[in-house]
C-alpha positions as CSV (number, residue, x, y, z in Angstrom):
1,M,0.0,0.0,0.0
2,R,1.5,3.3,-1.1
3,F,1.9,6.0,1.6
4,Y,-0.5,8.8,0.4
5,S,-1.1,10.7,3.6
6,L,1.1,13.7,2.7
7,I,-0.5,13.9,-0.8
8,I,-4.0,13.7,0.8
9,L,-3.2,16.6,3.2
10,L,-1.8,18.8,0.4
11,F,-4.3,18.0,-2.3
12,P,-7.4,16.4,-0.7
13,A,-9.8,17.5,-3.5
14,V,-7.5,16.1,-6.2
15,F,-7.1,12.7,-4.5
16,Y,-10.7,12.1,-3.5
17,G,-12.4,13.8,-6.5
18,Q,-14.4,17.0,-6.7
19,V,-16.0,18.3,-3.5
20,D,-19.0,20.5,-4.0
21,P,-21.0,22.3,-1.3
22,V,-24.8,21.7,-1.9
23,E,-27.3,23.8,-0.1
24,K,-30.1,21.8,1.5
25,D,-32.4,23.2,4.2
26,S,-30.2,26.2,4.6
27,T,-27.3,23.9,5.6
28,Q,-24.2,23.4,3.5
29,V,-23.7,19.6,2.9
30,G,-20.4,18.4,1.5
31,Y,-20.5,15.8,-1.3
32,I,-17.6,13.7,-2.4
33,I,-17.9,12.7,-6.0
34,I,-16.2,9.4,-6.8
35,E,-16.6,7.8,-10.2
36,G,-19.9,9.6,-10.8
37,D,-21.5,8.8,-7.4
38,S,-22.2,11.6,-4.9
39,I,-21.7,10.7,-1.3
40,P,-23.0,13.2,1.3
41,T,-20.5,13.7,4.1
42,T,-19.5,16.3,6.7
43,A,-15.9,15.2,6.9
44,I,-13.2,13.5,4.9
45,S,-11.4,10.5,6.5
46,L,-7.6,10.7,6.1
47,N,-5.0,8.0,6.6
48,E,-3.0,8.0,9.8
49,V,0.0,10.3,9.7
50,I,2.9,9.5,12.0
51,V,5.0,12.6,13.0
52,L,8.6,11.4,13.0
53,P,11.1,13.1,15.3
54,K,14.2,14.6,13.9
55,L,17.3,12.4,14.5
56,Q,20.4,13.7,16.1
57,F,23.5,11.6,16.8
58,K,25.9,11.7,19.7
59,N,28.9,11.2,17.5
60,R,30.1,10.6,13.9
61,E,30.4,6.9,14.4
62,E,26.8,6.5,15.4
63,R,25.7,8.5,12.4
64,I,27.7,6.4,10.1
65,R,26.3,3.2,11.7
66,Y,22.8,4.5,11.1
67,L,23.5,5.5,7.5
68,I,25.1,2.1,6.7
69,L,22.1,0.3,8.2
70,Q,19.8,2.6,6.2
71,R,21.4,1.8,2.9
72,K,21.2,-2.0,3.6
73,T,17.6,-1.9,4.8
74,I,16.4,0.1,1.8
75,K,18.2,-2.4,-0.5
76,V,16.7,-5.6,0.9
77,Y,13.2,-4.4,2.0
78,P,11.7,-4.8,-1.5
79,Y,12.6,-8.5,-1.5
80,A,10.8,-9.0,1.9
81,K,7.8,-7.1,0.5
82,L,7.8,-9.2,-2.6
83,A,8.0,-12.4,-0.6
84,A,5.0,-11.4,1.5
85,E,3.0,-10.6,-1.7
86,R,4.0,-13.9,-3.4
87,L,3.0,-15.9,-0.3
88,T,-0.3,-14.1,-0.1
89,E,-1.0,-14.9,-3.7
90,L,0.0,-18.5,-3.2
91,Q,-2.3,-19.0,-0.2
92,E,-5.3,-17.3,-1.9
93,R,-4.8,-19.5,-5.0
94,L,-4.4,-22.7,-3.0
95,N,-7.6,-21.9,-1.1
96,S,-9.4,-21.6,-4.4
97,L,-8.3,-25.1,-5.5
98,E,-10.4,-28.1,-4.5
99,R,-8.3,-31.2,-5.3
100,K,-5.1,-31.9,-3.3
101,S,-3.3,-32.8,-6.6
102,Q,-4.0,-29.4,-8.0
103,K,-2.7,-27.7,-4.8
104,R,0.5,-29.7,-4.8
105,K,1.1,-29.0,-8.5
106,Y,0.5,-25.3,-8.1
107,A,2.6,-25.1,-4.9
108,K,5.5,-26.6,-6.7
109,I,5.2,-24.1,-9.6
110,I,5.1,-21.1,-7.2
111,Q,8.0,-22.5,-5.1
112,R,10.2,-22.8,-8.2
113,Y,9.1,-19.3,-9.3
114,I,10.0,-17.8,-5.9
115,E,13.3,-19.5,-5.8
116,D,14.2,-18.5,-9.3
117,E,13.1,-15.0,-8.8
118,F,15.1,-14.5,-5.6
119,S,18.2,-16.7,-6.1
120,A,20.2,-14.5,-8.5
121,E,19.7,-11.3,-6.5
122,L,20.1,-12.9,-3.1
123,K,23.5,-14.2,-4.1
124,K,24.6,-10.6,-4.4
125,L,23.8,-9.8,-0.8
126,T,26.4,-9.5,1.9
127,R,26.1,-11.4,5.2
128,T,24.6,-8.4,7.1
129,E,22.2,-7.7,4.2
130,G,21.1,-11.3,4.2
131,Q,20.4,-11.2,8.0
132,I,18.4,-8.0,7.7
133,L,16.4,-9.6,4.9
134,V,15.6,-12.6,7.1
135,K,14.4,-10.2,9.8
136,L,12.3,-8.2,7.4
137,V,10.7,-11.4,5.9
138,H,9.5,-12.1,9.4
139,R,8.2,-8.5,9.8
140,Q,6.2,-8.8,6.6
141,T,4.9,-12.4,6.8
142,G,4.8,-13.1,10.6
143,K,6.9,-16.2,10.0
144,T,10.6,-16.8,10.0
145,T,12.4,-17.7,6.8
146,F,13.0,-21.2,8.4
147,E,9.3,-21.6,9.0
148,L,8.5,-20.6,5.4
149,I,10.9,-23.0,3.9
150,K,9.6,-25.7,6.1
151,Q,6.0,-24.9,5.1
152,L,6.8,-24.8,1.4
153,R,9.2,-27.6,1.2
154,S,10.1,-29.9,4.1
155,G,11.6,-29.8,7.6
156,W,14.8,-31.3,6.3
157,R,15.2,-28.7,3.6
158,A,14.7,-25.9,6.1
159,F,17.2,-27.6,8.5
160,W,19.7,-27.8,5.6
161,F,19.2,-24.2,4.6
162,N,19.6,-23.0,8.2
163,N,22.8,-24.9,8.7
164,T,24.2,-23.6,5.3
165,A,23.3,-20.1,6.3
166,S,25.0,-20.5,9.7
167,L,28.3,-21.0,7.8
168,F,27.9,-17.4,6.9
169,N,26.7,-16.4,10.4
170,I,23.1,-16.0,9.2
171,S,20.2,-17.5,11.1
172,L,17.1,-18.2,9.1
173,K,15.2,-18.5,12.4
174,E,15.9,-14.8,13.3
175,E,12.8,-12.8,14.2
176,F,12.2,-9.1,13.8
177,D,11.9,-7.8,17.4
178,P,12.3,-4.0,17.7
179,L,11.2,-4.1,21.3
180,T,14.3,-6.1,22.5
181,S,16.8,-5.4,19.7
182,E,18.1,-1.9,19.2
183,E,19.2,-2.7,15.6
184,D,15.6,-3.8,14.8
185,F,14.3,-0.6,16.3
186,L,16.7,1.4,14.0
187,I,15.5,-0.7,11.0
188,E,11.9,0.1,11.9
189,D,12.8,3.8,12.2
190,I,14.5,3.7,8.8
191,L,11.4,2.0,7.2
192,R,9.0,4.6,8.7
193,R,11.1,7.5,7.4
194,S,11.5,5.8,4.0
195,F,7.7,5.2,3.7
196,Q,7.1,8.8,4.5
197,N,9.6,10.3,2.0
198,G,8.6,7.9,-0.7
199,R,11.9,5.9,-1.0
200,L,10.0,2.7,-0.2
201,I,6.5,1.6,-0.8
202,R,4.6,0.9,2.4
203,Q,3.5,-2.6,3.2
204,D,2.0,-3.0,6.7
205,P,3.8,-5.5,9.0
206,A,2.2,-8.9,9.8
207,F,1.9,-7.9,13.5
208,D,1.3,-4.6,15.4
209,I,4.4,-2.4,16.0
210,D,3.9,0.7,18.2
211,Y,6.6,3.0,16.8
212,Y,6.1,5.6,19.6
213,D,6.5,3.1,22.4
214,L,9.7,1.9,20.7
215,T,11.0,5.4,20.4
216,D,10.3,6.2,24.0
217,K,12.2,3.1,25.1
218,W,15.2,3.1,22.8
219,L,16.0,6.8,22.6
220,A,16.2,7.0,26.3
221,L,19.0,4.3,26.2
222,S,20.6,4.9,22.8
223,D,23.2,7.3,21.5
224,V,20.6,8.3,18.9
225,K,18.7,11.3,20.1
226,T,15.7,13.2,18.6
227,T,14.3,16.7,18.6
228,N,10.9,17.9,17.5
């Protein structure tokens, strides 16, 4: 879902369509015209807008750390988003099939497609980028990469992939937990800012994340500070 809140605030009439005041019983009633239909309303609902604090850093090293993490997060997030979309499509399609043989055949096709689509690009990732991707896959799907492999293939294949990844110091069982991991909090902060400035296309996480609670906790402990 694209982040349209800023556009809506700046150009509400353009985004929602023409808004015409219509006099009725000496009272002005607003009408929103969408695709030829007039909908009487007294207010226009807007998407939630999160006011992000301005970041300040204690020293140059902390700023560089954040910028490196930002570059890597922005690089791998689209893969996590795509994985979530593909898995949703797979599940919806499987639910529409009646016979088990059809489901197995379709699942194999999608599995090969996902692997082929990801394999070439994922080979280009560094170890830290790969670990960030694993975390973001969990953020977007609610399942670890290990669980997804186990679901799509077999437990043995998931075990093999996890052990292979461990050779490169990557755990496919890693979860995204910004409440207990400062790095995950910084990743979440980077995502929120990238959604707002249009660098990334927003896709809601698979579970609730209270950004303000996270900010209150980590900025009280971290070298990263904010000002309004």
